[in-house]
N, C-alpha and C positions, 0 to 999 in steps of 0.2 A: 494564639491566632497568627503570631509571626511565623511560627514553625509551619503551621498549616498553609499559610501564603506562600512560603518557600517551597513547600512540597508541591503545591499546585503548579508553581512556575517550573519546578524541576521536571515534572511529569507532563507538562504542557496540557493539562487538563482543560485549560481555558481556550485551547486551540483544537477543537474536535476533528478538524480536517484530517489530522494524522491517523487517528484510530479509525475513522470512517473510511479512509482509503485502505486500511487493512481489513476492515469489516466487510466491504462490498463484495470482494472476491469470495469470501466465505459464504455469503448469502447467495451469490450466483451459483456456486457449486451445490449448495443445499437445494436451491430451487429447481435446477435442471434435473436433479436426481429424485426429487420427492414425487410420490404418487399422491396427488391431491384428492383422489377419490377415497383415501384412507383417512384416519383421524387427524384432523387439521391441528389439534392442540400439540401434537408432537412436533410438527414443523415450528410452531412458535416457541415451544421449549428449547429447541436447538437453536433457533434464531437468537434467543436471549443468552444462551450459553456462548455462543460465537461473538456476540456483541461485548459481553463481559470479558471474554478472553482476549479480544481485540484491545480493549481499553487497558487491561492489565499488562499485556505483553508490549504494547506500544509504550506504556509508561515506563516499564523496566528497560526497554531498549533505549528510550530518551536518556535514562540515567547512565547507562553503560556508554552510550555514545558521548555524553558529556564528560565522563570520566576519562575516557580515552583521549578525547579531543580538547581537553581543558587548556593546554598550552596553545593550541591553535585558536581556540575560541577567544582567548584574551587579545588576539591580534586582529580579530574581525569585528567591524563596527556593529553588525547585527547581533552577534553572539557574546560580546564582551561582558555583558551584565547577567549572563546566566549564573545561577546560584553556585555551581561548583567552580566556574571559571573565575568568578568574583570573590570566592572564599567564603560565601555566606553559608554553604553547606560543605562539610568536609567530604573527603573521598570515602572515608570509612563509613559515615553515616549514609551516604549515597549507596554504597554496597549493600548495606543492611536493608535499606528500602527496596533495592532491586530484588534481593533474595526473598523478602516477604511477598512482594508482588508476584514473583515466579511460583512461590509455593501455593498462593491462592489460585493462580492460573492452572497449577497442576491438579488442584482439587476439582476444578471445573472439567478439565480434560478427562478425568477419571470417570466422568458420568457418560462417556461415550463407549462405543464397542471397543473390542481389544485392538483391532487393526487401526482405528483412528487414534488410539492412545500411543501406539508404536510410532505411527507416522508423525504424530504430534511431538513426541519426545525427540524424534530424529530431526525435527526442524529447529530445536533449541539452539544448537551451535550456530546456525545461519543468522539467528537474530543478533547474536553478539560478535560475529565476525565482520559484519558490514562496516563498522567504524574504521577498521584497519585497511579496507580496500583502497580507499583514496590515497594511501601512501604508496601503493605499489602499481596501480593500474589506472588508465584513463576511463575505465568502465565500471566505477562502483555503483552506477545507477542500474547496470544489468544485473549486479549481485542483489541489489535492493529489489529489483522486480522479481527475482527467483524467490526472495524471502517473503516479500510483502503479499504475494499472490498464492503462496503455498496453502493458505486456508481454503482456496478453491477445491483443492484435492481432498482436503479434510471434509469439506461440506458434501462432497460426492460420496466418499467412502464410509461416512457415518450412516448413510442410508442404504448403499449398495454392497458394502464390505468387499469391494474389489475395484481395481483401476481399469478403466476402458479407454478407448481412443478419444471419446468426447470430452471428458475432463482434461485430458493431456493437451488437446487441440486448444481448448479454452484457456488453460494455463499458459500455453505458449503465447496466445494472443495478449492475455493480461500482462505478461512480462514485458511485451513491447509497448503496451499502454503506459506501464509505469516508467519504462525507459525514456519515453517521450515526455510525460509530464514532470518527471524529476529533473530532466535536462532543462526544462523551462525554469523550474525552481532554482536551479544552480546558478542561473544567470544573475541572481541577486548578489551573489558573493564572489563573482568571477574575478574582480580586480584584486580583492584580498587574497583569494585562493592562489592567484598566480604569483603574488608576492611571497607568500609563506611556503609555496611549493607543493600544495596538494593538487590532486588530479581529479578530472571529472569529464564526463561527455560534453558538458557545457564548454569547457576549455578546448577540448579536442576539435569540436565542431563549431567554434565561435565564428568562423568566417562563413559558414553555410548552415545556420541553425535550422532554418525552415525546411531545407531539403531533408536533413536527417530526421527531424521530428515528423515530417510528412510521411517517410518511409515507415517509421515506427507505427503511426497511426493507421497507415494503409495495411500493414500486416494484421494489426488488431481487427480492423473491419472485415478483412478476408477470413480470419478465424471465426468471427461471428456469423459469417455467411456459411462457412463450413459447418459450424454447429447447427445451424438451421437445416442443412442437408442431412447431417447424420441423425438428427433428432426427427427428421421428417415433418418440420414445421409447415404450416400453411403459408400461402403467399403473403398474407398480411404481415407476418413477422418480417419477411424480407423487405417489404415496402417500408415498414417502420423503422428499419435500419438507417433510412435517410436522415432521421432525426439525430442519432448520435454522430453520424458522418458530418452532417452540417455543423454540429456543435464543435467537433474536433477540428475540422479544416477551416471553418469560417469564424466561429466565435473565438476560438483559441489561436489557431495559426495566422490566419489573415490579420487579425487585430493584434498579434504579438509584437511588442517592442522591447527587445532584450536590453536596450539601454535604460529602460525605466524599471526600477525596482517594483514600484507599485503595480505596474502592469503585469510584470511576470508573476507576482504573488496572486493577483486577481485571476489570471488564467490557470495558475496551479490549482487554486481553490475551487475553480469551477468544475474540476473533475469529481467533486463530490456530487454535484448535480448529475453529471454524466453517469456516475454509479447507479443513481436511481433510474435514469432513463434505460440503461441496460437491463436492469431488473424488471421494469415494465415491459421491455421487449420480450424477455423470457416468458413472462406470464402471458403475453399475447400469443406466443408460439405454442405454449402448453395448453392454454385453457380456451382459446377461440377456435 
C-alpha cells in the first residue's frame, strides 16, 4: 500500500486537472472532425482511448519532470515533498515506471490509423523535453502549449487521415490558452523560481500579468471564432462563445490575484470547466 500511495503521488493521479487539460484538446479535435450521422460508438471508443492515453502520458510526463527537476524541487516549498525529490522513490524506479506507462500508451496508440500512430510517435520527444525548457528560456509555457495540445491534431487525423486549416487554427488557439493558464499556475512558485534561477512567463511578465494573459486568451477566442467561420457553424455557436469569453476574462482574469497561491491555483483549475464549455460550444455548432 505504501508503494501504491507513492506511485499515486508520483503520477499525480489524485490531481486529475493535469490529465484533463491534456484530454480536452484531444476531445475537441475528435469532436470537430467526427461525423455524428455515422456510428456513435466509434466516437466513444476513441474518446476512451484518448482519455486513457492522456492519463498515461501525463503520469509518465510527471515522473520525467520530477527526475529532471529533483534538485530544483527540493528548494521549492510546494514541491519539496514529491517522492523523487524527497528520496521516497529512486530515480531508477521512477524511470521504470515511466517506461511501463509509455509502453501501455503505445499499445493504445496502435489502435488508431497509421497517420495518427506516426504523429503520435512524433510527439513523444516533446513530452520529455518540456522540463528542460525552464533552464534556457522564459517561454517554457509556450513549449508546454505546443506539447499539451498536440492531441487536438491527433483527434482530427484519427477521423480524417489528413491535416487541414481547421485543426491547425484550433491548435494555435489552444496553445495560447495553455500559455495563459500555465502562466497563472506559475505565479504560485515565482518567489522560489527567481531564487533558484529557473525561467517562466510568470517571471517575464510579473509586472503586467493581466495584459499578457488577456492577449493569450483573446487570441484563443479569436481562433474559436475562426473555427466557427471555417466550419460554417450557425449564429448560436458564435453567441455561445460569450460564455467561455466571460469565464476567461471575468472569472479568471478579473478575479486573479497573483500574490495569493490559493487564488492562482483556483483560477488554473477552473480551466477544466472551460474545457467542457468549449466542447459544448462545438456540439452546439455541429448539431444545432
